[in-house]
C-alpha positions as CSV (number, residue, x, y, z in Angstrom):
1,M,88.2,-19.5,12.7
2,S,89.5,-18.1,9.4
3,H,88.5,-14.6,8.2
4,K,87.9,-13.9,4.6
5,T,89.9,-11.1,3.0
6,K,87.9,-8.3,1.5
7,H,88.9,-9.3,-2.1
8,Q,87.7,-12.9,-1.5
9,T,84.3,-11.6,-0.5
10,D,84.2,-9.3,-3.6
11,R,85.2,-12.2,-5.9
12,E,82.5,-14.4,-4.3
13,L,79.9,-11.7,-4.9
14,L,80.9,-11.2,-8.5
15,W,80.8,-15.0,-9.0
16,E,77.3,-15.1,-7.4
17,K,76.1,-12.4,-9.9
18,I,77.5,-14.1,-13.0
19,K,77.0,-17.8,-12.0
20,G,74.5,-19.6,-14.3
21,I,74.6,-16.9,-17.0
22,E,75.7,-19.0,-20.0
23,V,76.2,-16.3,-22.6
24,A,78.2,-13.1,-22.2
25,M,78.9,-10.3,-24.6
26,L,82.7,-9.8,-25.2
27,T,83.7,-6.3,-26.4
28,T,87.1,-5.7,-28.0
29,M,88.7,-2.8,-29.9
30,E,89.5,-2.9,-33.6
31,D,92.6,-1.1,-34.9
32,D,90.6,1.9,-35.9
33,G,89.2,2.3,-32.4
34,T,85.8,0.8,-33.3
35,M,84.3,-1.3,-30.4
36,H,83.2,-4.8,-31.5
37,S,80.9,-6.9,-29.3
38,R,80.0,-10.5,-29.9
39,P,78.3,-13.3,-27.8
40,M,80.5,-15.8,-26.1
41,M,79.6,-19.0,-24.3
42,A,80.6,-18.4,-20.7
43,P,82.0,-21.6,-19.2
44,Q,80.9,-22.1,-15.7
45,R,84.2,-22.3,-13.7
46,E,84.4,-20.9,-10.2
47,F,85.6,-17.3,-10.4
48,D,89.1,-16.8,-9.1
49,G,89.8,-13.4,-10.6
50,D,89.9,-14.6,-14.2
51,L,87.2,-15.4,-16.7
52,W,87.7,-18.0,-19.4
53,F,86.3,-18.4,-22.9
54,L,86.9,-20.9,-25.7
55,T,87.8,-19.4,-29.1
56,M,89.5,-20.4,-32.4
57,E,93.0,-18.8,-32.5
58,T,92.2,-17.5,-36.0
59,A,89.1,-15.5,-34.9
60,P,89.3,-11.7,-35.3
61,K,88.8,-11.2,-31.6
62,V,92.2,-12.8,-30.9
63,R,94.0,-10.4,-33.1
64,E,92.0,-7.5,-31.5
65,V,93.0,-8.7,-28.0
66,E,96.6,-9.1,-28.9
67,R,96.7,-5.5,-30.1
68,H,94.5,-4.0,-27.4
69,R,94.4,-6.2,-24.3
70,Q,91.6,-4.2,-22.5
71,V,88.2,-5.9,-23.0
72,A,84.7,-5.5,-21.6
73,I,82.3,-8.4,-20.8
74,S,78.6,-7.9,-20.2
75,Y,76.2,-10.4,-18.6
76,V,72.5,-10.1,-18.4
77,K,70.0,-12.0,-16.3
78,P,66.7,-10.5,-17.4
79,D,64.4,-12.5,-15.2
80,E,66.2,-11.0,-12.1
81,T,66.7,-7.5,-13.7
82,R,70.4,-8.1,-13.2
83,F,73.1,-6.5,-15.4
84,I,76.8,-7.0,-14.9
85,S,79.7,-5.2,-16.6
86,V,83.3,-6.4,-16.3
87,S,86.5,-5.1,-17.7
88,G,90.0,-6.5,-17.7
89,A,93.0,-7.6,-19.7
90,G,92.7,-10.4,-22.1
91,E,95.3,-12.9,-23.3
92,L,95.3,-16.0,-25.4
93,L,96.5,-19.3,-23.9
94,H,96.9,-22.8,-25.2
95,D,96.1,-25.5,-22.7
96,Q,94.4,-28.6,-24.0
97,A,93.7,-30.0,-20.5
98,A,91.9,-26.8,-19.5
99,I,90.0,-26.7,-22.8
100,K,88.7,-30.3,-22.3
101,K,87.8,-29.4,-18.7
102,L,85.7,-26.4,-19.8
103,W,84.2,-28.1,-22.9
104,K,80.5,-28.8,-23.1
105,S,78.6,-30.4,-26.0
106,S,76.5,-27.2,-26.3
107,Y,79.6,-25.4,-27.6
108,Q,79.6,-27.7,-30.7
109,P,77.5,-25.3,-33.0
110,W,80.0,-22.5,-32.4
111,L,83.2,-24.6,-32.3
112,P,82.3,-27.5,-34.6
113,T,85.8,-29.1,-34.7
114,G,85.5,-30.0,-31.1
115,P,87.8,-29.8,-28.1
116,D,90.7,-31.7,-29.7
117,D,91.2,-29.1,-32.4
118,P,94.8,-27.7,-31.9
119,S,93.6,-24.3,-33.1
120,L,91.1,-24.1,-30.3
121,A,92.5,-21.8,-27.5
122,L,91.5,-20.1,-24.3
123,L,90.8,-16.4,-24.0
124,K,91.7,-15.5,-20.3
125,V,90.4,-12.2,-19.0
126,H,92.0,-11.0,-15.8
127,V,89.2,-9.0,-14.1
128,E,90.3,-5.5,-13.2
129,S,86.9,-4.0,-12.4
130,A,83.3,-5.0,-12.4
131,E,79.9,-3.5,-11.5
132,Y,76.4,-4.7,-11.4
133,W,72.9,-3.2,-11.3
134,Q,70.0,-5.2,-9.9
135,E,66.5,-4.3,-9.1
136,A,65.2,-6.1,-6.0
137,G,61.9,-5.3,-4.3
138,G,61.5,-2.0,-6.1
139,N,64.9,-0.7,-4.8
140,R,67.6,0.0,-7.4
141,G,71.2,-0.1,-6.4
142,I,74.4,0.4,-8.3
143,F,77.5,-1.4,-7.0
144,S,80.9,-1.5,-8.5
145,F,84.1,-3.4,-7.9
146,V,87.5,-2.0,-8.9
147,S,91.0,-3.2,-8.5
148,K,92.4,0.2,-7.5
149,G,91.1,0.3,-3.9
150,S,88.0,0.6,-1.9
151,K,85.7,3.7,-1.8
152,Q,82.1,4.3,-1.0
153,I,80.1,7.2,-2.6
154,G,76.4,7.0,-1.9
155,E,75.0,3.9,-3.6
156,D,78.0,3.4,-5.8
157,V,80.2,1.1,-3.8
158,K,83.7,0.3,-5.1
159,L,85.5,-2.8,-3.7
160,D,88.9,-4.3,-4.2
161,M,89.0,-7.2,-6.8
162,H,92.7,-8.2,-6.1
């Protein structure tokens, strides 16, 4: 019988919380320190420690991520009173096969040139920490996952993401 490591369980829990949420808010930092958030289609790919988004390589967010790799991503599932906050390091990648695998026709309004456009790229975010808040049965809990080790303080539970 195989035993799951702690980080596998934490990754699975984070995936369970974000799975099915189709739009996330990506926050980057501009050169003057201003935070800039925008909605991003969140491709549904099993979470392995990295989150993936499609973007045009000329988009301002790409320049912002190249200058300040730290980003934040927020997910909301209002019907379940669930809020998820993720932070990590972003990087731009060019991988046409991966782009085609992630592509959905619903992305066309935001990326009208389609999956074959050579200026379409992937924004990969390596998750360093995440936390979620969810109300269930009248009980509120705050749970967080961080890559810097495990610690439990009351209702705020920190788990290893690596």
